[in-house]
SERO-4910 file (N, C-alpha, C, O; in steps of 0.05 Angstrom, whole numbers):
BEGIN
 pado doro    nc1    nc2    nc3   cac1   cac2   cac3    cc1    cc2    cc3    oc1    oc2    oc3
  Met    A     17    -24      0      0      0      0     18     25      0     38     25     14
  Thr    A     10     45    -15     26     69    -17     11     93     -6    -13     92     -2
  Gly    A     26    114     -2     13    139      8     33    161      5     54    158     -9
  Asp    A     27    185     17     45    207     16     72    201     29     93    211     20
  Ile    A     71    184     49     95    173     61     96    144     54     80    128     65
  Asn    A    114    135     37    114    108     26    128     89     45    145     96     61
  Ile    A    121     63     42    132     42     59    161     37     51    177     27     67
  Ala    A    169     43     26    197     40     17    204     61     -3    186     71    -17
  Asp    A    229     68     -5    238     89    -24    268     85    -28    284     97    -13
  Pro    A    276     70    -48    305     65    -53    321     90    -56    311    109    -69
  Val    A    345     91    -45    362    114    -46    383    109    -68    402     94    -64
  Leu    A    381    123    -90    400    122   -112    408    150   -120    391    168   -119
  Gly    A    433    153   -128    442    180   -135    463    180   -157    466    161   -172
  Asp    A    477    203   -159    496    207   -181    520    187   -179    531    180   -200
  Glu    A    527    180   -155    550    162   -153    545    135   -166    562    123   -179
  Glu    A    521    124   -162    513     99   -174    514    102   -205    524     85   -219
  Leu    A    502    124   -214    501    129   -243    529    131   -255    534    119   -277
  Glu    A    547    145   -242    574    148   -252    589    121   -253    603    116   -273
  Arg    A    585    105   -233    599     79   -232    588     61   -254    603     46   -268
  Ile    A    561     61   -258    549     45   -279    559     55   -307    565     39   -324
  Glu    A    560     81   -311    569     92   -336    598     83   -343    604     77   -366
  Ser    A    615     82   -322    642     74   -327    644     45   -336    661     37   -352
  Val    A    626     28   -325    625      0   -333    615     -3   -362    626    -18   -378
  Val    A    594     12   -368    583     11   -395    604     21   -415    607      9   -437
  Glu    A    618     42   -408    639     52   -427    662     32   -430    675     31   -451
  Ser    A    667     15   -410    688     -4   -412    681    -27   -431    699    -41   -442
  Gly    A    655    -31   -436    646    -53   -453    644    -79   -439    634    -99   -451
  Met    A    653    -81   -414    652   -107   -399    627   -106   -380    629   -102   -356
  Ile    A    604   -110   -393    579   -107   -377    568   -133   -365    551   -132   -348
  Ala    A    579   -156   -374    570   -181   -362    589   -187   -339    604   -170   -329
  Asp    A    588   -212   -329    604   -221   -307    634   -215   -313    643   -221   -335
  Gly    A    648   -204   -293    676   -197   -298    689   -185   -273    680   -189   -251
  Pro    A    710   -169   -277    726   -158   -254    709   -142   -235    715   -142   -211
  Glu    A    690   -127   -245    673   -111   -227    658   -129   -207    655   -122   -184
  Val    A    648   -151   -217    634   -171   -200    653   -182   -179    646   -185   -156
  Arg    A    678   -190   -188    697   -201   -170    704   -182   -147    706   -190   -124
  Thr    A    706   -157   -154    712   -137   -133    689   -134   -114    693   -132    -90
  Phe    A    665   -133   -124    641   -131   -107    639   -155    -89    633   -152    -65
  Glu    A    645   -178    -99    644   -202    -83    663   -200    -59    656   -206    -36
  Ser    A    687   -191    -65    708   -189    -44    700   -168    -23    703   -172      1
  Glu    A    690   -145    -33    683   -123    -15    659   -131      3    659   -124     27
  Phe    A    640   -145     -8    616   -152      8    624   -174     28    614   -173     51
  Ala    A    640   -193     20    650   -213     39    665   -201     62    660   -208     85
  Asp    A    682   -181     56    696   -167     77    676   -153     96    680   -153    120
  Tyr    A    656   -141     85    636   -128    102    623   -147    121    616   -140    143
  Cys    A    619   -172    112    606   -192    129    626   -208    146    618   -226    160
  Asp    A    651   -200    146    672   -215    160    673   -244    150    678   -262    166
  Ala    A    668   -248    125    669   -275    113    693   -276     94    703   -255     84
  Asp    A    702   -300     88    725   -304     71    719   -303     41    736   -295     25
  Tyr    A    695   -311     34    688   -313      5    660   -302      0    642   -304     16
  Gly    A    658   -290    -24    632   -281    -34    628   -291    -62    646   -291    -78
  Val    A    603   -299    -68    596   -307    -95    570   -293   -103    549   -297    -91
  Ala    A    572   -275   -122    549   -259   -131    531   -275   -148    539   -293   -163
  Thr    A    505   -269   -146    484   -283   -162    464   -263   -174    466   -239   -168
  Ser    A    446   -273   -189    427   -256   -204    405   -245   -186    393   -224   -193
  Asn    A    398   -257   -164    378   -247   -145    380   -262   -118    396   -280   -116
  Gly    A    364   -254    -99    365   -267    -73    356   -296    -73    367   -312    -58
  Thr    A    337   -303    -89    327   -330    -90    349   -349   -101    353   -371    -91
  Thr    A    362   -340   -123    383   -356   -134    407   -358   -115    421   -378   -114
  Ala    A    411   -337    -98    432   -339    -78    426   -360    -58    444   -376    -50
  Leu    A    401   -361    -48    394   -381    -28    395   -409    -40    405   -428    -28
  His    A    385   -413    -65    386   -438    -78    415   -447    -81    422   -470    -76
  Thr    A    432   -429    -89    461   -434    -93    474   -443    -66    489   -462    -65
  Ala    A    467   -428    -45    479   -435    -19    471   -463    -10    488   -478      0
  Leu    A    446   -470    -14    437   -497     -7    452   -518    -23    461   -538    -12
  Glu    A    454   -514    -49    468   -533    -66    497   -535    -57    509   -557    -56
  Ala    A    509   -512    -50    537   -511    -43    544   -526    -17    566   -536    -14
  Val    A    525   -527      2    530   -542     27    521   -571     25    523   -586     44
  Gly    A    512   -579      1    507   -607     -4    478   -616     -2    472   -640     -2
  Val    A    459   -597     -2    431   -605     -2    423   -614    -30    430   -602    -49
  Gly    A    407   -636    -31    399   -647    -57    373   -662    -55    360   -662    -34
  Pro    A    366   -675    -76    340   -690    -77    338   -711    -54    357   -725    -48
  Gly    A    315   -711    -42    309   -729    -20    316   -719      7    309   -731     27
  Asp    A    331   -697      9    338   -685     35    315   -670     47    296   -662     33
  Arg    A    317   -665     73    297   -648     86    312   -624     98    335   -627    107
  Val    A    300   -601     96    312   -576    106    292   -562    124    270   -555    115
  Leu    A    299   -557    148    282   -543    167    283   -513    163    305   -502    158
  Thr    A    260   -500    165    260   -471    163    235   -460    176    219   -475    188
  Thr    A    231   -434    174    208   -420    185    185   -419    165    190   -416    141
  Pro    A    160   -421    175    137   -417    157    130   -387    153    114   -381    136
  Phe    A    143   -370    169    136   -341    168    159   -326    155    177   -316    169
  Ser    A    158   -325    129    179   -312    113    167   -309     85    145   -318     79
  Phe    A    182   -296     67    174   -295     39    176   -323     28    193   -339     36
  Val    A    158   -330      9    157   -357     -1    183   -367    -14    187   -391    -15
  Ala    A    200   -349    -22    225   -357    -35    242   -373    -16    258   -390    -24
  Thr    A    240   -369     11    255   -384     30    250   -414     26    269   -430     25
  Ala    A    225   -422     24    218   -450     20    221   -458     -9    229   -481    -14
  Asn    A    216   -440    -27    219   -448    -56    247   -456    -62    251   -475    -77
  Ala    A    267   -442    -51    295   -448    -57    301   -477    -47    317   -491    -60
  Ile    A    290   -485    -25    294   -512    -15    283   -532    -35    296   -552    -41
  Arg    A    259   -527    -45    247   -545    -65    262   -544    -91    264   -565   -104
  Phe    A    273   -521    -99    288   -520   -124    313   -538   -122    322   -549   -142
  Ala    A    324   -541    -97    347   -558    -93    339   -588    -92    356   -605    -89
  Gly    A    313   -593    -95    304   -621    -94    297   -631    -67    290   -654    -64
  Ala    A    298   -614    -47    294   -622    -19    265   -615    -10    250   -602    -25
  Glu    A    258   -624     13    231   -619     25    234   -600     49    250   -605     67
  Pro    A    218   -579     49    218   -561     72    204   -574     96    184   -588     92
  Val    A    215   -570    119    202   -577    144    200   -552    161    219   -538    166
  Phe    A    176   -546    170    171   -521    184    170   -524    214    157   -542    224
  Ala    A    185   -506    228    183   -504    257    171   -477    263    171   -459    247
  Asp    A    160   -474    288    146   -450    295    165   -428    303    189   -432    306
  Ile    A    155   -404    306    170   -380    312    165   -370    340    146   -378    353
  Asp    A    182   -352    349    178   -336    373    162   -312    364    172   -296    348
  Pro    A    137   -308    374    121   -286    364    132   -258    371    124   -238    360
  Glu    A    150   -257    391    162   -232    398    183   -223    379    186   -199    374
  Thr    A    198   -242    368    221   -235    350    215   -241    321    228   -230    303
  Phe    A    194   -257    315    187   -266    288    206   -287    277    201   -296    255
  Asn    A    226   -294    292    246   -313    282    241   -341    294    225   -344    313
  Leu    A    255   -361    283    252   -388    293    256   -390    323    274   -377    335
  Asp    A    239   -406    336    241   -411    365    259   -435    369    251   -457    360
  Pro    A    281   -433    383    300   -455    386    287   -480    399    292   -502    390
  Ala    A    270   -476    419    258   -499    432    240   -514    412    239   -539    413
  Asn    A    226   -500    395    209   -513    376    225   -527    354    218   -548    344
  Val    A    247   -514    347    265   -526    327    276   -553    337    276   -573    323
  Glu    A    285   -553    362    295   -578    374    274   -599    375    279   -622    369
  Ala    A    250   -592    384    228   -611    386    220   -622    358    215   -646    355
  Thr    A    221   -605    338    214   -613    311    235   -633    301    228   -654    289
  Leu    A    260   -627    305    282   -645    295    280   -672    309    284   -693    297
  Glu    A    274   -672    335    273   -697    350    249   -714    342    249   -738    346
  Ser    A    228   -701    332    204   -715    324    205   -729    298    189   -746    291
  Leu    A    225   -722    282    227   -732    254    240   -759    253    261   -764    266
  Glu    A    229   -777    238    241   -803    234    265   -802    216    284   -818    219
  Glu    A    264   -784    196    287   -781    178    304   -757    185    293   -737    196
  Asp    A    329   -759    181    348   -738    187    342   -713    170    333   -715    148
  Val    A    349   -690    182    347   -665    167    376   -657    159    394   -659    175
  Lys    A    379   -649    134    406   -643    123    415   -615    131    439   -611    136
  Ala    A    397   -596    131    405   -568    135    382   -553    148    359   -562    149
  Met    A    388   -529    157    369   -511    168    373   -483    155    395   -472    155
  Val    A    351   -472    144    352   -445    134    341   -426    155    317   -427    162
  Val    A    359   -410    166    352   -392    188    349   -364    177    367   -352    166
  Val    A    324   -354    179    318   -327    168    322   -306    190    312   -310    212
  His    A    335   -285    183    337   -261    201    316   -242    192    321   -222    178
  Leu    A    291   -247    201    268   -233    189    267   -204    197    272   -196    220
  Tyr    A    261   -187    177    258   -158    180    285   -144    187    285   -120    191
  Gly    A    307   -160    189    332   -148    197    341   -154    225    362   -144    234
  Leu    A    325   -170    240    333   -178    267    347   -205    266    335   -225    256
  Pro    A    372   -207    276    385   -233    276    369   -254    291    357   -249    312
  Ala    A    370   -279    281    358   -302    295    376   -309    319    399   -300    320
  Pro    A    366   -325    337    382   -333    361    403   -354    353    399   -378    357
  Met    A    425   -345    342    444   -363    328    459   -382    347    465   -404    339
  Ala    A    466   -373    371    481   -391    389    464   -415    395    474   -438    394
  Glu    A    439   -411    402    422   -434    409    417   -452    384    418   -476    386
  Leu    A    412   -439    361    408   -455    337    433   -469    328    431   -492    318
  Arg    A    456   -457    332    481   -470    325    486   -495    342    494   -516    332
  Asp    A    480   -493    368    483   -516    386    464   -539    377    473   -562    377
  Ile    A    440   -532    370    420   -552    362    429   -565    336    429   -589    332
  Ala    A    438   -548    317    447   -558    291    471   -577    294    472   -598    281
  Asp    A    490   -569    311    514   -586    315    506   -613    328    517   -634    321
  Glu    A    487   -612    346    478   -637    360    466   -656    340    469   -680    343
  His    A    452   -645    320    438   -662    301    453   -665    275    442   -678    256
  Gly    A    477   -654    273    492   -656    248    480   -642    224    480   -652    202
  Val    A    469   -618    230    454   -603    210    470   -578    202    479   -563    219
  Ala    A    472   -573    176    485   -549    166    466   -525    170    442   -529    169
  Ile    A    477   -501    173    461   -477    176    466   -459    152    489   -452    146
  Val    A    445   -451    138    446   -431    117    430   -407    127    407   -410    132
  Glu    A    443   -384    129    429   -360    137    415   -348    113    427   -343     92
  Asp    A    389   -343    116    374   -327     96    375   -298    107    358   -290    124
  Ala    A    394   -283     98    398   -256    107    389   -235     87    399   -213     85
  Ala    A    368   -243     71    358   -226     50    349   -198     60    350   -179     45
  Gln    A    341   -197     85    331   -172     96    350   -160    118    342   -141    132
  Ala    A    374   -171    121    389   -165    145    417   -153    140    434   -155    156
  His    A    421   -140    117    446   -127    112    452   -107    135    436    -89    140
  Gly    A    475   -110    148    483    -92    169    475   -100    197    483    -87    216
  Ala    A    459   -121    199    451   -131    226    475   -146    239    491   -157    224
  Glu    A    476   -145    265    498   -159    279    487   -175    303    467   -167    315
  Tyr    A    500   -197    309    493   -214    331    517   -215    350    537   -228    344
  Phe    A    515   -201    372    537   -199    391    563   -190    376    584   -203    379
  Asp    A    560   -168    362    582   -155    347    593   -171    324    614   -164    312
  Thr    A    579   -192    316    587   -208    292    567   -203    271    543   -207    275
  Pro    A    575   -195    247    556   -190    225    541   -215    217    553   -237    216
  Val    A    515   -212    211    501   -235    199    514   -241    172    525   -223    159
  Gly    A    513   -266    165    527   -274    141    552   -290    148    563   -305    131
  Ser    A    562   -287    172    586   -302    181    579   -320    205    597   -328    220
  Leu    A    553   -326    208    544   -341    232    536   -370    225    531   -386    244
  Gly    A    536   -377    200    528   -404    192    549   -416    174    572   -406    172
  Asp    A    542   -438    161    560   -450    142    561   -435    115    580   -437    100
  Ala    A    539   -421    109    537   -404     86    514   -385     91    497   -390    109
  Ala    A    513   -363     76    491   -344     79    484   -333     52    501   -332     34
  Ser    A    459   -324     49    450   -312     24    438   -285     30    425   -281     51
  Phe    A    442   -266     12    432   -239     13    417   -232    -12    422   -244    -34
  Ser    A    399   -214    -10    384   -203    -33    390   -174    -37    393   -159    -17
  Phe    A    391   -165    -61    395   -136    -67    372   -125    -83    376   -108   -100
  Tyr    A    348   -135    -78    324   -124    -90    321    -95    -82    331    -86    -62
  Pro    A    307    -79    -99    306    -50    -94    297    -41    -67    307    -20    -57
  Thr    A    280    -55    -53    270    -47    -27    288    -55     -4    283    -47     19
  Lys    A    309    -71     -9    326    -80     12    344    -57     22    343    -35     11
  Asn    A    359    -63     43    376    -42     56    397    -31     37    407     -9     41
  Met    A    404    -46     17    421    -37     -6    412    -52    -30    400    -74    -28
  Thr    A    417    -41    -54    406    -53    -78    426    -53   -101    444    -37   -102
  Thr    A    422    -73   -119    436    -73   -145    415    -74   -167    422    -81   -190
  Gly    A    391    -67   -161    368    -69   -179    355    -97   -175    334    -99   -163
  Glu    A    368   -117   -184    364   -145   -176    391   -157   -172    410   -150   -186
  Gly    A    393   -175   -153    419   -187   -148    419   -201   -122    401   -198   -105
  Gly    A    440   -218   -117    442   -232    -92    472   -239    -87    489   -234   -104
  Met    A    477   -250    -64    504   -257    -56    504   -281    -37    488   -282    -19
  Val    A    522   -299    -41    528   -321    -22    554   -314     -9    574   -308    -23
  Val    A    556   -316     17    581   -312     32    586   -336     49    567   -349     59
  Thr    A    611   -342     53    619   -366     69    648   -364     77    664   -349     65
  Asp    A    655   -378     98    683   -381    106    695   -407     96    719   -412     99
  Asp    A    679   -423     83    687   -450     75    696   -449     45    679   -443     28
  Glu    A    721   -455     40    731   -454     12    716   -473     -6    710   -466    -29
  Thr    A    710   -497      3    696   -517    -13    668   -507    -20    659   -510    -43
  Val    A    654   -496      0    627   -485     -5    629   -463    -26    612   -461    -44
  Ala    A    649   -446    -23    652   -424    -42    657   -434    -70    645   -424    -90
  Gln    A    674   -454    -73    680   -466    -99    655   -479   -111    649   -477   -135
  Asn    A    640   -493    -94    615   -505   -104    595   -484   -114    583   -487   -134
  Ala    A    594   -462    -99    575   -440   -107    584   -427   -133    568   -422   -151
  Glu    A    610   -422   -135    621   -409   -160    615   -427   -184    608   -416   -206
  Ser    A    618   -453   -181    612   -471   -203    583   -472   -210    575   -471   -233
  Phe    A    566   -473   -189    537   -477   -193    525   -453   -208    507   -457   -224
  Val    A    534   -429   -202    522   -405   -215    532   -402   -243    522   -384   -258
  Asn    A    552   -418   -251    564   -415   -278    563   -442   -293    584   -451   -303
  His    A    539   -454   -293    535   -479   -309    551   -502   -299    557   -520   -315
  Gly    A    559   -503   -274    575   -525   -264    603   -526   -274    616   -547   -275
  Arg    A    613   -503   -283    639   -501   -296    661   -500   -275    658   -488   -253
  Glu    A    684   -512   -281    708   -508   -265    718   -479   -268    708   -464   -285
  Ala    A    736   -472   -251    745   -444   -250    754   -434   -278    749   -411   -285
  Asp    A    768   -450   -293    779   -441   -319    770   -461   -341    766   -485   -336
  Gly    A    766   -450   -364    760   -467   -388    731   -475   -390    714   -464   -377
  Tyr    A    727   -495   -406    700   -505   -412    696   -534   -403    685   -550   -417
  Arg    A    705   -540   -379    701   -566   -367    679   -563   -346    683   -550   -325
  His    A    657   -576   -351    633   -574   -333    631   -599   -317    627   -621   -327
  Val    A    635   -597   -291    638   -620   -273    612   -628   -259    611   -649   -247
  Ser    A    593   -611   -261    567   -616   -248    545   -600   -262    551   -583   -278
  Leu    A    520   -606   -254    498   -591   -265    496   -564   -251    498   -562   -227
  Gly    A    493   -543   -267    491   -517   -255    472   -499   -271    461   -507   -291
  His    A    469   -474   -262    452   -455   -276    469   -431   -285    493   -429   -279
  Asn    A    457   -413   -300    468   -387   -304    454   -368   -284    434   -356   -290
  Phe    A    467   -366   -261    457   -348   -239    476   -325   -235    476   -313   -214
  Arg    A    492   -318   -256    512   -298   -253    501   -270   -249    479   -264   -260
  Met    A    515   -253   -235    509   -224   -233    523   -210   -256    545   -218   -264
  Thr    A    511   -188   -265    524   -171   -285    542   -151   -273    540   -144   -249
  Ser    A    561   -141   -288    579   -120   -279    564    -94   -274    572    -78   -256
  Ile    A    543    -89   -289    527    -65   -284    515    -66   -256    515    -46   -241
  Ala    A    503    -89   -249    492    -92   -222    513    -90   -201    509    -77   -180
  Ala    A    536   -102   -205    558   -101   -186    568    -72   -182    575    -64   -160
  Ala    A    569    -57   -203    577    -29   -201    559    -13   -183    568      2   -166
  Met    A    533    -17   -186    514     -4   -168    518    -14   -140    517      1   -121
  Gly    A    522    -40   -137    525    -52   -110    549    -41    -95    547    -38    -71
  Arg    A    571    -37   -109    595    -27    -95    590      1    -83    599      7    -61
  Val    A    576     18    -98    569     44    -87    549     41    -63    553     54    -43
  Gln    A    529     25    -67    510     21    -46    523      9    -21    515     17      2
  Leu    A    542     -8    -24    556    -20     -1    571      2     14    572      1     39
  Glu    A    583     21      0    596     43     14    577     59     30    584     70     51
  Arg    A    552     61     21    532     77     34    516     62     55    500     73     71
  Leu    A    519     35     55    502     18     72    504     26    102    484     27    115
  Pro    A    528     30    113    529     37    142    512     62    148    499     63    169
  Gly    A    512     82    131    495    105    135    465     98    133    449    108    148
  Phe    A    458     82    113    430     73    110    420     60    136    399     66    146
  Val    A    437     41    146    428     26    169    427     44    194    408     41    210
  Ala    A    446     63    197    445     82    219    419     98    218    407    103    239
  Asp    A    411    107    195    386    122    192    362    105    199    343    115    212
  Arg    A    362     80    190    339     62    197    337     58    227    316     59    239
  Arg    A    360     55    240    360     51    269    351     76    284    337     74    304
  Ser    A    359     99    274    351    124    286    321    128    283    307    136    302
  Asn    A    310    122    260    282    124    255    266    105    273    245    111    284
  Ala    A    277     80    275    264     60    292    263     68    321    243     64    335
  Ala    A    285     80    330    286     88    358    265    110    364    253    109    386
  Arg    A    262    128    345    241    149    350    213    137    349    196    145    364
  Leu    A    208    118    331    182    104    330    177     89    356    155     89    366
  Asp    A    198     76    367    195     63    392    185     82    414    167     75    429
  Glu    A    196    106    414    188    126    434    159    135    430    144    137    449
  Leu    A    152    140    405    125    151    400    104    130    404     81    137    411
  Leu    A    110    105    401     90     84    403     90     70    430     75     50    435
  Ala    A    107     79    448    111     65    474     85     62    490     82     42    503
  Asp    A     67     82    488     43     81    505     18     73    489     -4     78    498
  Thr    A     22     61    466      0     52    450     -4     22    454     12      9    468
  Asp    A    -25     11    443    -30    -18    444    -16    -33    422    -20    -58    421
  Ala    A     -1    -20    406     15    -34    386     39    -47    400     51    -35    417
  Val    A     46    -71    392     70    -84    402     93    -78    383     93    -86    360
  Thr    A    112    -62    393    135    -54    376    156    -75    375    156    -94    391
  Pro    A    175    -73    356    195    -94    353    212   -100    378    220    -82    392
  Thr    A    216   -125    383    232   -135    405    261   -138    394    266   -150    374
  Val    A    280   -127    409    308   -129    402    323   -139    427    329   -124    445
  Pro    A    329   -165    428    343   -176    452    370   -163    456    382   -154    437
  Glu    A    380   -164    480    406   -153    486    428   -168    470    428   -193    469
  Gly    A    446   -153    458    467   -164    442    460   -167    413    477   -174    397
  Tyr    A    435   -161    406    426   -162    378    425   -134    367    415   -116    380
  Asp    A    435   -130    343    433   -104    329    416   -106    304    424   -118    284
  His    A    392    -96    306    372    -97    285    379    -78    263    389    -56    268
  Ser    A    376    -86    238    382    -68    216    356    -56    203    358    -41    184
  Tyr    A    333    -64    214    307    -52    207    302    -49    177    296    -28    167
  His    A    305    -72    163    293    -73    136    264    -65    137    254    -50    120
  Gln    A    250    -75    158    223    -67    163    221    -61    193    234    -73    210
  Tyr    A    203    -41    199    195    -36    227    167    -48    229    148    -36    219
  Thr    A    165    -71    243    140    -86    242    128    -88    270    141    -97    289
  Ile    A    104    -78    272     89    -78    297     68   -101    295     63   -111    274
  Arg    A     56   -107    318     33   -126    319      9   -111    330     11    -98    351
  Val    A    -13   -114    316    -38   -102    325    -61   -122    322    -59   -141    307
  Gly    A    -82   -117    337   -105   -136    336   -125   -130    315   -143   -146    310
  Asn    A   -123   -106    303   -143    -98    282   -128    -87    258   -131    -64    250
  Arg    A   -112   -104    245    -94    -95    224   -108    -81    201    -99    -60    193
  Asp    A   -129    -93    190   -142    -81    167   -152    -53    173   -150    -35    156
  Ser    A   -162    -49    197   -172    -23    205   -149     -3    207   -152     20    198
  Val    A   -127    -12    219   -104      6    221    -93     14    194    -86     37    189
  Ile    A    -92     -6    176    -83      0    148   -101     22    136    -91     41    124
  Asp    A   -127     18    138   -146     38    127   -142     65    139   -142     85    125
  Gln    A   -139     66    165   -136     92    179   -110    106    171   -110    130    167
  Leu    A    -89     91    168    -64    103    158    -66    112    130    -57    134    123
  Asp    A    -79     96    113    -82    103     85    -97    129     82    -91    146     65
  Glu    A   -118    132     98   -134    157     98   -117    182    104   -124    204     96
  Arg    A    -95    177    119    -78    199    127    -52    201    111    -34    215    118
  Gly    A    -52    186     89    -29    188     70     -4    174     80     18    182     72
  Ile    A     -7    154     96     16    140    106     15    111     96     -4     96    102
  Gly    A     35    103     82     36     76     71     43     56     92     55     62    113
  Ser    A     36     31     87     43      9    105     45    -17     88     37    -17     65
  Gly    A     54    -38    100     57    -63     85     53    -87    104     59    -86    127
  Val    A     42   -108     92     38   -133    107     57   -154     97     54   -164     74
  Tyr    A     77   -160    113     98   -179    106    100   -200    128    116   -197    146
  Tyr    A     82   -221    128     69   -232    104     41   -240    113     37   -248    136
  Pro    A     21   -236     96     -7   -240    104    -15   -269    109    -36   -274    122
  Arg    A      1   -288     99     -4   -316    105     22   -331    106     42   -323     94
  Cys    A     23   -352    122     47   -368    125     52   -383     99     34   -387     83
  Ile    A     76   -392     95     83   -406     71     66   -431     67     57   -436     44
  His    A     61   -446     88     46   -471     85     16   -466     79      2   -484     72
  Asp    A      8   -440     81    -19   -433     74    -22   -423     45    -43   -416     36
  Gln    A      1   -422     31      0   -415      3    -10   -438    -14     -4   -461     -7
  Pro    A    -24   -433    -35    -34   -455    -52    -12   -474    -62    -17   -498    -65
  Ala    A     11   -464    -66     33   -481    -76     43   -500    -54     59   -518    -60
  Tyr    A     34   -496    -30     43   -513     -7     19   -526      7     20   -533     30
  Glu    A     -3   -529     -8    -28   -539      5    -26   -568     14    -43   -577     29
  Phe    A     -5   -582      5     -2   -610     13     12   -613     40     16   -635     50
  Phe    A     21   -590     52     34   -590     78     13   -588    100     -6   -573     99
  Arg    A     17   -604    121      0   -603    145     19   -596    168     36   -613    176
  Val    A     16   -573    179     36   -563    199     22   -551    223      0   -539    220
  Ser    A     33   -555    246     23   -542    271     42   -520    279     63   -526    292
  Val    A     36   -496    272     53   -473    278     35   -449    287     33   -429    272
  Pro    A     22   -451    309      2   -431    317     13   -403    321      0   -383    315
  Ala    A     38   -401    331     50   -374    335     53   -360    308     46   -337    305
  Ala    A     64   -374    288     68   -363    262     42   -354    249     40   -333    237
  Glu    A     22   -371    252     -4   -365    240    -17   -341    252    -30   -325    239
  Gln    A    -14   -338    279    -26   -315    292    -11   -290    284    -24   -269    279
  Val    A     15   -291    284     31   -267    276     25   -259    248     24   -235    242
  Ala    A     19   -278    230     12   -271    202    -13   -255    201    -18   -240    181
  Glu    A    -30   -256    221    -55   -241    222    -51   -214    235    -69   -196    234
  Gln    A    -28   -209    248    -24   -185    265     -2   -167    255     -3   -143    260
  Ala    A     18   -177    240     42   -162    233     35   -140    213     22   -144    193
  Leu    A     45   -116    219     42    -93    201     67    -77    201     77    -68    222
  Ser    A     78    -72    178    103    -56    175     96    -27    168     79    -22    151
  Ile    A    110     -9    181    106     20    176    132     32    167    154     20    172
  Pro    A    132     55    155    156     66    143    179     71    163    175     81    185
  Val    A    203     62    155    227     66    171    251     71    154    273     75    165
  His    A    248     72    128    271     74    109    286    100    112    276    119    123
  Pro    A    311    100    101    328    124    106    321    148     90    332    170     95
  Ser    A    302    146     71    293    170     56    274    187     73    269    210     65
  Leu    A    264    177     95    246    192    111    260    216    124    282    214    134
  Thr    A    246    239    125    255    262    140    247    258    169    230    241    176
  Asp    A    260    274    187    252    273    215    223    279    219    209    267    235
  Ala    A    213    298    203    185    306    205    167    283    196    145    279    208
  Glu    A    175    268    176    158    245    167    158    223    188    137    211    193
  Val    A    181    217    200    181    197    222    163    206    244    148    190    255
  Glu    A    165    231    251    148    242    272    118    239    265    102    233    282
  Arg    A    112    245    241     84    243    232     74    214    234     52    209    243
  Val    A     90    195    224     81    167    225     75    159    254     54    147    259
  Gly    A     93    166    272     90    158    300     67    172    314     52    159    328
  Thr    A     64    198    309     43    213    323     16    206    312     -4    206    327
  Val    A     14    201    287    -12    192    275    -21    166    288    -44    163    296
  Leu    A     -2    147    289     -9    121    302    -16    125    331    -34    111    341
  Arg    A     -2    142    345     -7    146    373    -32    162    379    -47    155    397
  Asp    A    -38    183    363    -59    201    370    -84    199    354   -105    208    362
  Glu    A    -82    188    329   -105    189    311   -116    162    303   -138    160    293
  Val    A   -101    141    307   -109    115    298   -118     97    322   -105     96    342
  Thr    A   -141     85    318   -150     66    338   -136     39    335   -138     27    314
  Ile    A   -122     30    356   -107      6    355   -117    -13    376   -119     -6    400
  Asp    A   -124    -38    368   -131    -58    387   -106    -75    394    -90    -81    376
  Pro    A   -102    -83    419    -79    -99    426    -81   -127    413   -103   -138    412
  Pro    A    -59   -138    405    -60   -165    393    -61   -186    415    -50   -182    437
  Ser    A    -75   -208    409    -74   -230    427    -47   -244    424    -34   -241    404
  Gly    A    -39   -259    445    -12   -272    444    -14   -302    444    -35   -314    452
  Thr    A      7   -314    435      9   -343    435     38   -351    438     56   -334    432
  Arg    A     44   -375    445     71   -386    446     74   -408    426     53   -420    418
  Pro    A     98   -415    417    101   -436    398     91   -463    408     91   -468    432
  Ser    A     82   -479    389     73   -506    396     97   -524    400    120   -517    396
  Ala    A     91   -549    408    113   -568    414    128   -576    389    152   -581    390
  Met    A    115   -576    366    129   -583    342    114   -573    318     90   -568    319
  Gly    A    129   -570    295    116   -560    271    125   -577    248    142   -569    232
  Val    A    114   -600    245    123   -620    226    105   -622    202     80   -620    205
  Ser    A    116   -625    178    100   -628    154     94   -657    150    111   -675    155
  Asp    A     70   -663    142     61   -690    137     50   -692    108     27   -698    104
  Asp    A     68   -688     89     58   -688     61     57   -717     51     50   -721     28
***
């Protein structure tokens, strides 16, 4: 939904245009040195050893899964409360998604439910896709312990979490591999694009091969089945400038979020939870309310955009109708979550208006609460 104050507004300027023009003038507009440099710079930003650029965030996640060895017949645990691409990438790799419930306060996977779900399964799970939803890191220490106990690889879905940190460690360096998206509404953009980052040289080599038709590093020897998931030099040129600006973008998002926290403190809206030691990057500022449709209408009448991410859980999508899952916390949050503007293009006056309108002019019903169920297993 859009309004006078939009839910998203990508920040692009002359620096991006100049960098793109230099690439176009060079004639090397496909995959090449500009992409290699972007890969290195983004990996450094994430405190990771390797970066592999891709055509978008979904191909990045698919690539990461393939690179850690996920394949046909495997099962991969993940959250049901995310964009559908999280589960689609698992299925593209030939594996089956298994859904565990979330913590309704953080919107991320609940470790106790993850452990119960893994213990309930007769077949082993190969990997876990951990989403850092809206820019808040998932509880990685607990999830890492569970994954190690069960011999499960962790792939971070950090599509919304550029700049987020978990106890001073950047997301992207907390699992066996991680994927990012550079879609226009993300914290930084390349128009369309994605990135896999990892500290594992073998995983990086697998990813490099997979995005380039299964080709070895040099020549025309194709050692495995792969795709053309390559990023263009034009996209990488934009990404390099955006990466330079990313710390400022994230700082602005955090500043805007802090002011919204203050303005909404005495309302019935439940504002984002940020546990101690977690640094949220606020891709979205998502509240929970008991009368979401009414709040959306009231905001729209006042020229303030909002967004629902996501109105239904993945297993409630028609493409997943064969899944039977018990995830009451995720299902309830899907009825309550509402994102309001927090992006860095907002002026101080606009942030103030968003918060004061919600506080003083909009009728908000408190959301009901729930806790995760004992397990969230698919029975397809």
